[in-house]
C-alpha positions in Angstrom: 43.6 0.6 22.5 42.0 -1.8 19.9 39.6 -3.1 22.5 38.4 0.4 23.3 37.7 1.2 19.7 36.0 -2.2 19.2 33.9 -1.7 22.3 32.8 1.8 21.2 31.9 0.5 17.7 29.9 -2.4 19.3 28.1 0.1 21.6 27.2 2.3 18.6 25.9 -0.6 16.7 23.7 -1.8 19.6 22.3 1.8 20.0 21.5 1.9 16.3 19.7 -1.4 16.4 17.7 -0.1 19.4 16.6 3.1 17.6 15.6 1.1 14.5 13.6 -1.4 16.6 11.9 1.5 18.5 11.0 3.3 15.2 9.6 0.0 13.8 7.3 -0.5 16.8 6.1 3.1 16.9 5.3 3.1 13.2 3.6 -0.3 13.4 1.4 0.8 16.4 0.6 4.1 14.7 -0.9 2.2 11.7 -3.3 0.4 14.1 -4.4 3.7 15.6 -5.4 5.3 12.3 -7.9 2.9 10.9 -9.1 3.9 7.4 -12.8 3.5 8.3 -12.7 6.1 11.1 -10.8 8.9 9.4 -12.5 12.3 9.1 -10.7 13.2 5.9 -9.7 10.6 3.3 -7.9 11.1 -0.1 -9.8 8.8 -2.5 -7.7 9.5 -5.6 -4.9 11.8 -6.5 -3.4 12.7 -9.9 -0.1 14.5 -10.2 -0.1 17.5 -12.6 3.6 18.6 -12.1 6.2 17.9 -9.5 4.7 20.5 -7.1 1.0 20.2 -7.9 -1.8 17.7 -8.1 -5.6 17.4 -8.0 -7.4 15.0 -5.6 -10.8 13.8 -4.8 -11.3 13.9 -1.0 -14.0 12.8 1.3 -14.7 15.0 4.4 -17.2 13.2 6.6 -19.9 12.5 4.0 -19.1 15.2 1.5 -16.8 14.8 -1.6 -14.7 17.6 -3.0 -12.3 18.0 -6.0 -9.3 20.0 -4.8 -6.2 21.4 -6.3 -2.9 21.3 -4.3 0.2 23.3 -5.2 3.3 24.1 -3.1 1.7 27.3 -1.7 -2.1 26.8 -2.0 -5.0 24.3 -1.6 -8.2 25.2 -3.3 -11.6 23.5 -3.6 -12.3 23.3 -7.4 -15.7 21.6 -7.1 -18.1 20.2 -4.5 -19.1 16.8 -5.9 -22.4 15.0 -5.7 -22.3 12.1 -3.2 -24.3 9.8 -5.4 -22.2 10.5 -8.5 -18.9 9.8 -6.6 -20.2 6.7 -4.9 -21.4 5.3 -8.3 -18.0 5.9 -9.8 -16.3 4.2 -6.8 -18.7 1.3 -7.1 -17.8 0.8 -10.8 -14.1 1.1 -10.1 -14.5 -1.6 -7.4 -16.3 -3.9 -9.8 -13.6 -3.5 -12.4 -10.9 -4.4 -9.8 -12.9 -7.4 -8.7 -13.2 -8.6 -12.3 -9.4 -8.3 -12.9 -7.9 -11.9 -12.9 -4.6 -10.7 -11.4 -6.5 -9.4 -8.3 -8.1 -12.8 -7.9 -4.7 -14.4 -8.1 -3.2 -12.0 -5.6 -6.0 -12.7 -3.1 -4.7 -16.3 -2.8 -2.5 -16.8 0.2 0.5 -17.9 -1.8 0.0 -16.9 -5.5 3.3 -18.5 -6.7 2.4 -21.8 -5.2 -1.0 -21.7 -6.9 0.7 -20.9 -10.2 3.1 -23.9 -9.8 0.1 -26.2 -9.1 -1.8 -25.2 -12.3 -1.9 -27.8 -14.9 0.5 -27.1 -17.7 3.0 -29.3 -19.6 6.0 -27.9 -17.8 4.7 -28.8 -14.4 3.8 -32.3 -15.6 7.3 -32.7 -16.9 8.8 -31.6 -13.6 6.5 -34.0 -11.7 7.6 -36.9 -14.0 11.3 -36.0 -13.4 10.7 -36.0 -9.6 8.9 -39.4 -9.8 11.9 -41.0 -11.7 14.3 -39.9 -9.0 
């Protein structure tokens, strides 16, 4: 009797692992199919107003729109000028590039880079390693 229960439990566990693996591969391949550069509609920025509503700037082909989204309605608030939006996006991109944390995160292993930086604590650690 115990072997039957153990076998059923093992069978259930293997089936669960198979479902998780299948879901992982489907989601992973789905990301490859939806490349951000080829989407017809993109949400550029979204700001939550309440738990059931937000406003967003979206790009549809080459046009930009400010929309309002609630639980029962989606409305275009304003058609935005392409040049104006692209100028704002360019300024935002420059600010992100100037941020030192972004530069640090672009390094392949940021923690290793931090540990290699010259500071007294690292020098002390190196001296201790050399003694040993």
